[in-house]
SEKE-931976 format. One record per residue: residue number from 1; chain; z, y, x of N, C-alpha, C in turn. Coordinates in Angstrom, 1 decimal, decimal comma, always signed. Atoms other than C-alpha are relative to their C-alpha. Layout:
<pts>
PT | n | chain | nw | nv | nu | caw | cav | cau | cw | cv | cu
PT | NUM | A | Z | Y | X | Z | Y | X | Z | Y | X $
...
</pts>
This chain:
<pts>
PT | n | chain | nw | nv | nu | caw | cav | cau | cw | cv | cu
PT | 1 | A | +0,3 | -1,0 | +0,8 | +122,9 | +87,6 | +101,2 | -1,5 | +0,5 | +0,0 $
PT | 2 | A | +1,7 | -0,8 | +0,5 | +119,5 | +89,2 | +99,6 | +0,2 | +1,2 | +0,4 $
PT | 3 | A | +0,2 | -1,4 | +0,0 | +118,3 | +92,2 | +100,9 | -1,1 | +0,6 | -0,8 $
PT | 4 | A | +1,1 | -0,6 | +1,2 | +116,5 | +94,7 | +98,6 | -0,8 | +0,1 | +0,5 $
PT | 5 | A | +1,5 | +0,0 | -0,2 | +113,1 | +95,1 | +98,2 | -0,2 | +1,0 | +0,9 $
PT | 6 | A | +0,2 | -1,4 | -0,2 | +113,0 | +98,5 | +99,2 | +0,1 | +0,2 | +1,5 $
PT | 7 | A | -0,5 | +0,3 | -1,0 | +114,4 | +97,6 | +102,6 | -0,8 | -0,5 | +1,0 $
PT | 8 | A | +1,5 | +0,9 | -0,8 | +111,6 | +95,1 | +103,7 | -1,2 | +0,6 | -0,1 $
PT | 9 | A | +1,1 | -0,4 | +0,3 | +108,9 | +96,6 | +102,4 | -0,8 | +0,9 | +0,7 $
PT | 10 | A | +0,3 | -1,2 | -0,9 | +106,8 | +98,7 | +104,3 | -1,4 | +0,7 | -0,7 $
PT | 11 | A | +0,9 | -0,6 | +0,7 | +104,1 | +101,0 | +102,9 | -1,3 | -0,1 | +0,4 $
PT | 12 | A | +1,4 | +0,5 | -0,4 | +100,5 | +99,6 | +102,6 | -0,9 | +1,5 | +0,3 $
PT | 13 | A | +1,0 | -0,9 | -0,6 | +97,9 | +101,8 | +104,2 | -1,3 | +0,3 | -1,2 $
PT | 14 | A | +0,8 | +0,2 | +1,0 | +94,7 | +102,9 | +102,4 | -1,1 | -0,1 | +0,4 $
PT | 15 | A | +1,0 | +0,4 | -0,3 | +91,6 | +101,3 | +102,2 | -1,2 | +1,0 | -0,7 $
PT | 16 | A | +1,1 | -1,1 | +0,2 | +88,3 | +103,6 | +102,4 | -1,4 | -0,8 | +0,0 $
PT | 17 | A | +1,6 | +0,6 | +0,1 | +84,8 | +102,0 | +101,2 | -0,8 | +1,1 | +0,2 $
PT | 18 | A | +1,5 | -0,9 | -0,4 | +81,9 | +103,6 | +102,8 | -1,0 | -0,2 | -1,2 $
PT | 19 | A | +1,1 | -0,2 | +1,0 | +79,3 | +104,8 | +100,3 | -1,3 | -1,1 | +0,4 $
PT | 20 | A | +1,5 | +0,8 | -0,2 | +76,6 | +102,6 | +102,2 | +0,5 | -1,4 | -0,4 $
PT | 21 | A | -0,2 | +1,3 | +0,6 | +78,5 | +99,4 | +101,5 | +0,0 | +0,1 | -1,7 $
PT | 22 | A | +0,1 | +0,1 | +1,3 | +78,5 | +100,1 | +97,7 | -1,6 | +0,0 | -0,1 $
PT | 23 | A | +1,5 | +0,1 | +0,1 | +74,8 | +100,9 | +98,0 | -0,5 | -1,4 | +0,2 $
PT | 24 | A | +0,1 | +1,3 | -0,7 | +74,3 | +97,7 | +99,7 | +0,2 | -1,2 | -1,2 $
PT | 25 | A | -0,3 | +1,2 | +1,3 | +76,2 | +95,4 | +97,1 | -0,9 | +0,4 | -1,3 $
PT | 26 | A | +0,6 | -0,1 | +1,3 | +74,4 | +97,3 | +94,2 | -1,5 | -0,5 | +0,3 $
PT | 27 | A | +1,5 | +0,3 | -0,3 | +70,8 | +97,1 | +95,8 | -0,1 | -1,6 | +0,0 $
PT | 28 | A | +0,3 | +1,5 | -0,2 | +71,1 | +93,5 | +96,8 | +0,3 | -0,9 | -1,2 $
PT | 29 | A | -0,5 | +0,5 | +1,3 | +73,0 | +92,6 | +93,4 | -1,4 | +0,2 | -1,1 $
PT | 30 | A | +1,0 | -0,2 | +0,9 | +70,1 | +94,2 | +91,6 | -1,6 | -0,8 | +0,0 $
PT | 31 | A | +1,2 | +0,6 | -0,4 | +67,2 | +92,8 | +93,4 | +0,1 | -1,5 | -0,2 $
PT | 32 | A | +0,2 | +1,8 | -0,1 | +68,6 | +89,3 | +92,9 | +0,1 | -0,4 | -1,6 $
PT | 33 | A | +0,0 | +0,3 | +1,4 | +68,5 | +89,9 | +88,9 | -1,3 | -0,4 | -0,4 $
PT | 34 | A | +1,3 | +0,2 | +0,4 | +65,6 | +87,8 | +87,4 | -0,6 | +1,0 | -0,7 $
PT | 35 | A | +0,6 | -1,1 | +0,8 | +63,0 | +90,2 | +86,1 | -0,2 | +1,1 | +0,7 $
PT | 36 | A | +0,5 | -1,0 | -1,0 | +63,4 | +93,0 | +88,8 | -1,1 | -0,3 | +1,3 $
PT | 37 | A | +1,1 | +0,3 | -1,3 | +60,4 | +93,3 | +91,2 | +0,6 | +0,9 | +1,0 $
PT | 38 | A | -0,4 | -0,7 | -1,4 | +61,8 | +96,1 | +93,3 | +0,9 | +1,3 | -0,4 $
PT | 39 | A | -0,7 | -1,0 | +0,3 | +63,8 | +99,2 | +93,4 | -1,2 | +1,2 | +0,0 $
PT | 40 | A | +0,7 | -1,2 | +0,1 | +62,2 | +102,5 | +92,4 | +0,8 | +1,2 | +0,6 $
PT | 41 | A | -0,6 | -1,4 | -0,5 | +62,7 | +106,1 | +93,7 | +0,9 | +0,6 | -0,9 $
PT | 42 | A | -1,2 | -0,9 | +0,9 | +65,7 | +108,2 | +92,6 | -1,2 | +1,3 | +0,0 $
PT | 43 | A | +1,2 | -1,6 | +0,7 | +63,8 | +111,4 | +90,7 | +0,6 | +1,2 | +1,1 $
PT | 44 | A | -0,2 | -0,8 | -1,1 | +63,4 | +113,8 | +93,3 | +1,0 | +1,3 | -0,5 $
PT | 45 | A | -0,6 | -1,1 | +0,4 | +64,7 | +116,7 | +91,1 | +1,5 | +0,1 | -0,2 $
PT | 46 | A | -1,4 | +0,1 | +0,3 | +68,3 | +115,3 | +91,0 | +1,0 | +0,9 | +1,2 $
PT | 47 | A | -0,6 | -0,7 | -1,1 | +70,6 | +117,7 | +92,8 | +1,4 | -0,5 | +0,0 $
PT | 48 | A | -1,7 | +0,9 | -0,1 | +74,2 | +115,6 | +94,0 | +0,6 | +1,0 | +0,4 $
PT | 49 | A | -1,2 | -0,5 | -0,8 | +77,4 | +117,2 | +94,8 | +0,2 | -0,8 | +1,1 $
PT | 50 | A | -0,3 | +0,8 | -1,6 | +79,3 | +116,2 | +97,9 | +0,2 | -1,3 | -0,7 $
PT | 51 | A | -0,9 | +1,4 | +0,1 | +80,9 | +113,3 | +96,0 | -1,2 | -1,2 | -0,6 $
PT | 52 | A | +1,1 | +1,2 | +0,5 | +77,1 | +111,7 | +95,0 | -0,5 | -0,3 | +1,6 $
PT | 53 | A | +1,2 | +0,9 | -1,2 | +75,1 | +109,4 | +97,4 | -1,0 | -0,7 | -0,8 $
PT | 54 | A | +0,8 | +0,5 | +0,6 | +71,9 | +108,2 | +96,8 | -0,9 | -0,4 | +1,1 $
PT | 55 | A | +0,5 | +0,8 | -1,1 | +69,6 | +105,8 | +98,6 | -0,9 | -1,3 | -0,9 $
PT | 56 | A | +0,6 | +1,2 | +0,5 | +67,1 | +102,9 | +97,6 | +0,0 | -0,2 | -1,6 $
PT | 57 | A | +0,2 | -0,1 | +1,2 | +66,6 | +103,8 | +94,0 | +1,6 | -0,2 | -0,7 $
PT | 58 | A | -1,2 | +0,0 | +0,3 | +70,3 | +104,0 | +93,7 | +0,9 | +1,1 | +0,1 $
PT | 59 | A | -0,8 | -1,3 | -0,2 | +72,5 | +107,3 | +92,9 | +1,7 | -0,5 | -0,4 $
PT | 60 | A | -1,2 | +0,5 | +0,7 | +76,4 | +106,4 | +92,7 | +1,0 | +1,4 | +0,3 $
PT | 61 | A | -0,9 | -0,7 | +0,0 | +79,4 | +108,6 | +92,3 | +1,3 | -0,4 | +0,0 $
PT | 62 | A | -1,1 | +0,6 | +0,1 | +82,9 | +107,9 | +92,9 | +0,8 | +1,3 | -0,2 $
PT | 63 | A | -1,0 | -1,0 | +0,4 | +85,5 | +109,7 | +91,4 | +1,6 | -0,5 | -0,5 $
PT | 64 | A | -1,4 | +1,0 | +0,2 | +89,4 | +108,6 | +91,0 | -0,3 | -1,5 | -0,1 $
PT | 65 | A | +0,2 | +1,5 | +0,0 | +88,5 | +105,2 | +92,4 | -0,9 | -0,7 | -1,2 $
PT | 66 | A | +0,9 | +0,2 | +0,7 | +85,7 | +105,0 | +89,9 | -1,5 | -0,2 | +0,3 $
PT | 67 | A | +1,5 | -0,2 | -0,2 | +82,1 | +104,3 | +90,1 | -0,6 | +0,0 | -0,7 $
PT | 68 | A | +1,2 | -0,4 | +1,2 | +79,6 | +105,6 | +88,2 | -1,3 | +0,0 | +0,9 $
PT | 69 | A | +0,9 | +0,8 | -0,7 | +76,1 | +103,7 | +89,2 | -1,1 | +0,7 | -1,1 $
PT | 70 | A | +1,3 | -0,1 | +0,9 | +72,5 | +105,0 | +88,0 | -1,0 | -1,0 | +1,1 $
PT | 71 | A | +0,9 | +1,1 | -1,0 | +70,0 | +102,1 | +89,3 | -1,4 | +0,3 | -0,4 $
PT | 72 | A | +1,6 | -0,1 | +0,5 | +66,3 | +102,9 | +89,1 | -1,0 | -1,4 | +0,5 $
PT | 73 | A | +0,6 | +1,4 | -0,1 | +64,0 | +99,6 | +89,1 | -1,1 | +0,1 | -0,6 $
PT | 74 | A | +1,5 | +0,4 | +0,9 | +60,5 | +98,4 | +88,3 | +0,4 | -1,5 | -0,4 $
PT | 75 | A | -0,4 | +1,0 | +0,4 | +60,7 | +95,5 | +86,2 | -1,5 | -1,1 | +0,0 $
PT | 76 | A | +1,0 | +1,0 | +0,0 | +58,5 | +92,3 | +86,5 | -0,7 | +0,0 | -1,5 $
PT | 77 | A | +0,6 | +0,1 | +1,3 | +55,7 | +91,8 | +83,7 | +0,7 | -1,2 | -0,9 $
PT | 78 | A | -0,4 | +1,1 | +1,0 | +56,5 | +89,5 | +80,8 | +1,9 | -0,5 | +0,1 $
PT | 79 | A | -1,3 | +0,2 | +0,4 | +60,3 | +89,9 | +80,8 | +0,8 | +1,2 | -0,6 $
PT | 80 | A | -0,7 | -1,0 | +1,4 | +62,6 | +91,5 | +78,2 | +0,6 | +1,2 | +0,8 $
PT | 81 | A | -0,6 | -1,0 | -0,9 | +63,2 | +95,1 | +79,6 | +1,6 | +0,3 | -0,5 $
PT | 82 | A | -1,6 | -0,3 | +0,3 | +66,6 | +95,3 | +77,6 | +1,0 | -1,2 | +0,6 $
PT | 83 | A | -0,7 | +1,2 | -1,0 | +67,8 | +91,7 | +79,0 | +0,1 | +0,2 | +1,5 $
PT | 84 | A | +0,0 | -0,3 | -1,6 | +66,9 | +92,8 | +82,5 | +0,9 | +0,9 | -0,1 $
PT | 85 | A | -1,2 | -0,8 | -0,3 | +68,8 | +95,8 | +82,3 | +1,2 | -0,4 | -0,2 $
PT | 86 | A | -1,2 | +0,6 | +0,6 | +71,6 | +94,1 | +80,5 | +1,0 | -0,6 | +1,4 $
PT | 87 | A | -0,2 | +0,7 | -1,3 | +71,6 | +91,7 | +83,6 | +0,6 | +0,7 | +1,0 $
PT | 88 | A | -0,1 | -1,0 | -1,2 | +71,6 | +94,4 | +85,9 | +1,3 | +0,7 | -0,3 $
PT | 89 | A | -1,0 | -0,5 | +0,5 | +74,6 | +96,0 | +84,2 | +1,5 | -0,4 | +0,4 $
PT | 90 | A | -1,1 | +0,8 | +0,0 | +76,7 | +93,0 | +84,0 | +0,7 | -0,4 | +1,6 $
PT | 91 | A | -0,1 | +0,3 | -1,9 | +76,0 | +91,9 | +87,9 | +0,4 | +0,7 | +0,8 $
PT | 92 | A | -0,4 | -0,8 | -1,2 | +76,4 | +94,9 | +89,6 | +1,9 | +0,3 | -0,5 $
PT | 93 | A | -1,7 | -0,2 | +0,8 | +80,0 | +95,7 | +87,5 | +0,8 | -1,4 | +0,7 $
PT | 94 | A | -0,8 | +1,3 | -0,5 | +81,1 | +92,1 | +88,4 | +0,0 | +0,2 | +1,6 $
PT | 95 | A | +0,3 | -0,2 | -1,1 | +79,8 | +92,6 | +91,8 | +1,0 | +1,0 | +0,4 $
PT | 96 | A | -0,6 | -1,3 | -0,6 | +81,6 | +96,0 | +92,5 | +1,6 | -0,7 | -0,3 $
PT | 97 | A | -1,6 | +0,5 | +0,3 | +84,9 | +94,6 | +90,9 | +0,6 | -1,0 | +0,9 $
PT | 98 | A | -0,3 | +1,5 | -0,7 | +84,9 | +91,0 | +92,9 | +0,1 | +0,7 | +1,3 $
PT | 99 | A | +0,5 | -0,6 | -1,6 | +83,7 | +92,8 | +96,3 | +1,1 | +0,8 | +0,7 $
PT | 100 | A | -0,5 | -1,1 | -0,6 | +85,5 | +95,9 | +96,6 | +1,2 | +0,6 | -0,6 $
PT | 101 | A | -1,1 | -0,4 | +0,8 | +88,0 | +96,0 | +94,0 | +0,3 | +1,2 | -0,9 $
PT | 102 | A | +0,2 | -1,1 | +0,8 | +87,2 | +99,1 | +92,3 | -0,6 | -0,1 | -1,4 $
PT | 103 | A | +0,2 | -0,1 | +1,7 | +86,8 | +99,9 | +88,6 | -1,3 | +0,8 | -0,4 $
PT | 104 | A | +1,3 | -0,6 | +0,1 | +83,2 | +100,8 | +87,3 | -0,1 | +1,2 | -1,4 $
PT | 105 | A | +0,1 | -0,9 | +1,3 | +82,7 | +103,8 | +84,8 | -1,0 | -0,2 | -0,8 $
PT | 106 | A | +0,9 | +0,4 | +1,0 | +79,4 | +103,3 | +83,8 | -1,4 | -0,4 | +1,2 $
PT | 107 | A | +1,5 | +0,2 | -0,9 | +75,9 | +101,8 | +85,0 | -0,9 | -0,1 | -0,8 $
PT | 108 | A | +1,2 | -0,1 | +0,7 | +72,9 | +103,3 | +84,0 | -1,3 | -0,6 | +0,6 $
PT | 109 | A | +0,9 | +1,0 | -0,4 | +69,7 | +101,3 | +84,3 | -1,5 | +0,8 | -0,1 $
PT | 110 | A | +1,3 | -1,0 | -0,1 | +66,4 | +103,5 | +84,8 | -1,1 | -1,0 | -0,1 $
PT | 111 | A | +1,2 | +0,6 | -0,5 | +63,2 | +101,3 | +84,3 | -1,0 | +1,0 | +0,2 $
PT | 112 | A | +1,0 | -1,2 | -0,4 | +60,7 | +103,6 | +86,0 | -1,4 | -0,9 | -0,3 $
PT | 113 | A | +1,2 | +0,6 | +0,0 | +57,8 | +100,9 | +85,9 | +0,2 | -1,4 | -0,4 $
PT | 114 | A | +0,1 | +1,3 | -0,1 | +56,5 | +97,6 | +85,1 | -1,1 | -0,2 | +0,9 $
PT | 115 | A | +0,8 | +0,7 | -1,1 | +54,8 | +95,5 | +88,0 | -1,2 | -0,9 | -0,9 $
PT | 116 | A | +1,0 | +0,6 | +0,6 | +51,7 | +94,2 | +86,1 | -0,7 | -0,8 | +1,5 $
PT | 117 | A | +0,7 | +0,7 | -1,4 | +49,9 | +91,2 | +88,5 | -1,1 | -0,2 | -0,7 $
PT | 118 | A | +1,2 | +0,3 | +0,5 | +46,1 | +90,8 | +88,2 | +0,0 | -1,2 | -0,7 $
PT | 119 | A | +0,2 | +1,4 | +0,8 | +45,1 | +88,2 | +85,9 | -0,8 | -0,9 | +0,9 $
PT | 120 | A | +0,6 | +0,9 | -0,8 | +44,1 | +85,1 | +87,9 | -1,2 | -0,6 | -0,4 $
PT | 121 | A | +1,4 | +1,1 | +0,8 | +41,3 | +83,7 | +85,5 | -0,9 | +1,3 | +0,3 $
PT | 122 | A | +1,3 | -0,7 | +0,0 | +39,4 | +87,1 | +86,5 | -0,4 | +0,1 | +1,7 $
PT | 123 | A | +0,0 | +0,0 | -1,4 | +39,7 | +86,7 | +90,5 | -1,4 | -1,2 | +0,3 $
</pts>
């Protein structure tokens, strides 16, 4: 005789993801995108409420199990800024979704500077 599912199922617990985990995933994923030189600082004038976390050029907000991200980067010279930005958005969204199973609200990419290397011919 089959037992009804409600008698054998036990309630699952709750999984909590620390903000530091999200920051690490976002930072490592962003730095792995071709054309990204380094993370930039988050602007000092931003005032964050209790649900916001920031570090290493990343500002995140988690609301209703959705992650909202602002990424501040410096791009290498000779790279298409729009393409680098789109790659960051795509890769970060994929990493958050696959690694922690959370939905992404938006990923805003802020290009703060471009790293120009000194011309080797002048050296």
